N, C-alpha and C positions, 0 to 999 in steps of 0.2 A: 478678710482684707482689712476690715476696720481695726482688728486687733494688731495686725502687722503695722498699720499706719501709726497706731498708738505707741508701738515699740520703737518705731523710727523717731517719733517725737521724743520719747524717753532717751534714746541714743543721742539726740541732739542736745538735750539738757545735760546729760552726763558728760559728753564731749566738751561742751562749753565750760562746764564746771572744772574738768580736769585741766583744760588749757588755761583757764583763769588762775587756778591754784599754782600751776607751773610758772606762769608769768609773775605772780606775786613772789614766789620763791626766788625767781631770777632778779626781780626788782630789789629784793632784800640784799642780794649780793652786789648788784651793780650800782644801786642807788640812783637809777635812771627813772625819770618820771613816765616815759612812754610805756614801759613794762608795767608800772604801777597803775596807770590809767586803764589800760586794756585788761589787765588782770583783775583789778577791783570791779571794773564794769561787768565783766563776764560772770564773776562770782555773785555779784548782787542780783543780776538778771536771772542767771540760770540756776544757781545753787540755792538762793534764798527767795527771790521774788516769785517765780513761777510756782514752786511747790506751795508757798503760803497762799497764793491766789487760789489754787485748787482746793486747799484745805478750808478756805473761807466759805465754800458753798456757793460761790457766785454762779449764776445761771438758774438757781432755784428761786422760789419766792423770796421776797424781802425778809419775811419773818423767819425763814429757814436758813438765811445766810448770816455770817458775822460781818457786819459793816466795819468794825474796828480792824479785824484781821485783813479784810479786803483792802482797806485804806492803807494799812501798813505795808502790805505786799506790793501795792501799786506805787507807793512812795519809794520803797526800796528799789523796785524795777526802774523807776524813773531816774533815781540817782545813778543807777548803773548805766542807763542809756545816756545820761548827761556826761558821764565819764568817757563813754565810747565816742560821743560827739567830740569831746575835748581831745581824745586821742587822734581822731581824724584831722581835726584842726591843727594840732601840734605837729603831726607827722607830715602832712601834705601842704598846709597853708599857714604856717606859723606867723608869717609876716603880713598876712592879708587881714585887714580890718573886717571885711565882709565875712571871713571865716568865723571870727569871734562873734559877729552879729548873728550868724546862722546858728551857732551853738545856743545863744541866748534865746533866739526865736523858737527853736525846737523845745527848749526847756519851758518857755512860756505856754506853748500849746499843751504840753503834758501836765503842767501844774494846774492850768485852768480846767482841764478835763477832770483831774482828781478832785479839786474843790467843788466843781459843779456836780459831779456824780455823787459825792458824799452828801452834799446838801439835798440832792434829789432823793436819795435813799432815806434820809431823815424825815422827809415830808411825804413819802409815798405810802399808799395803803399796804398793810402787812401782806395781803394776799397777792399783790402785784408781782409780776415777773421782774426780777432784778435786771435781766438782760434788756427787756423792753424799756423799763423805767430809766435806765442810765444810757440808753443807746445813743442819744444825740450828743451827750458829753463824751462818750467813748469815741465817736467819730472825730471829735476835736483832738483827742489824744492820739488817735491813729496818724494824724498829720505829723506829729512829732516823732512817733515810733517809726513810721515808714521813712520819714526824712533822714533819720539817723543812719539807717542801713543803706538807703539809696545813695546818699552822699558818699559813704564808704565805698560802695560799688563803683560809682563814677570815678572817684579819685584813683582807686586801685587799677581800673581798666585803662584810664588815661596814662597813668604811670607805666603800666605794662606795655602799652603801644610805644611810648618813647624809649623805654628800656630795651625793647627788642631791637630798635634801630641802633642804639649804642652797642648792644651785644654783637651785632654784625661787624662793627668796627673794632671789636675787642675791648670796649670800654665799660662793659657791664658783665657781671657774673651771672651765669645761667640760673643758679639757685635763687638769686635775688629777683631776677626777672620772673621766674615761675612763682615766687611768693607774691608779687604784685597781682598776678593772674588769679591765684587762689584767694587772695583777699577780696578781689573784685567779685569772684564767683560766690564767695560766702556772703557778701553784701547783697547780691542779687537774690540768692536763695532766702536769706533772712527777710528781705523786702517782700518776697513772694509769700512767706509764712504770714506776715502781718497783713498782706492784701487778702489772703484766704480768710483770715480772722475777720477782716473788715467786711468781706462778702457775707460771712455768717451773721454779723450784726445787721447788715442790710436786709437779710432774709428773716431775721428775727429768730435764729436758731442758735443753740449753744455750740460754739466751735469745737468744744471738746467732746460732743456727743453726736453731731451730725456727720454721716459718712461723706456727704457732698463737700464738707469743709475739712474734715479730719484727714481724709485720704490725700488730697493735694498737700496739706500741711506735712503729712508723714513723708511723702516723696521728697518734698523740698528740704525737710529736716534731715533726711538721709544724706543728700548731696551737700548740704551746708556742713554737716558733721565731718564728711570726708574732706571738704575744702579747708576747714579751720584746723583740723588735725594735721593735715599735710603741710599747711602753712607754718604752723608753730612747733609741731612735734614730728617732723618728718623722719621715717625710718631710714636707715642707711641705704637699704635697697632702693628706696624711692629717689634718694639723692643721686645715686649712681645712674638710675634711669634717666633723670633729668640731664645730667652731665653727658650721658651717652647720646641722647637725642640732639644735644647741642653740637656734639662732635660730628654726628652724621650730617646735620644741617650745614655745618661749616665745610 
């Protein structure tokens, strides 16, 4: 079961990476910043940030991990999350000053976490557990991490509810309506993954090793993978299914 959960998390990383690359290629053709923001954000988080964090040895003792690699991986992931924050702001609340402030606040929490944790590693005893040493600062960072995806989920689901009403009046396309739902589901699942990681920090266990944390993360990762793939790279059969359900409902 633990191995299967690990495979589901790997599927999540691969799916996010594939979607990110496809969005970057689309942005190259369209020159639109929405695709650039979400594409770059996903590539930085999934393709670069997470693998580098794993390679840093975080979770072991401070002397057996690479603080520079961990710091680099965390910075890359945080830049990616900042871009996803910006994507949500630009897509859903571009005219709202509070949306811009929320992006800045999320980035502030993440950056404070990085600086605080890096300083703590530099002054910690070599034999100390890196997870325990940095735990308080990682809690701070999790506010920014969870906030990014929770905001995405709320905006997606709110827009889904409104779009469903417009669809009944013939004013919205079924594919667009479904895409709002999928984006909301992805945000919820990604928030859950971060919440499971947060629970691991609270318990003082490595989220990548503990079955109590890894299994929920794997399940959530599987559904997040499905949602993000269908939202951005839907197969033709899925599109026909969505259109068919709308026709039946109508």
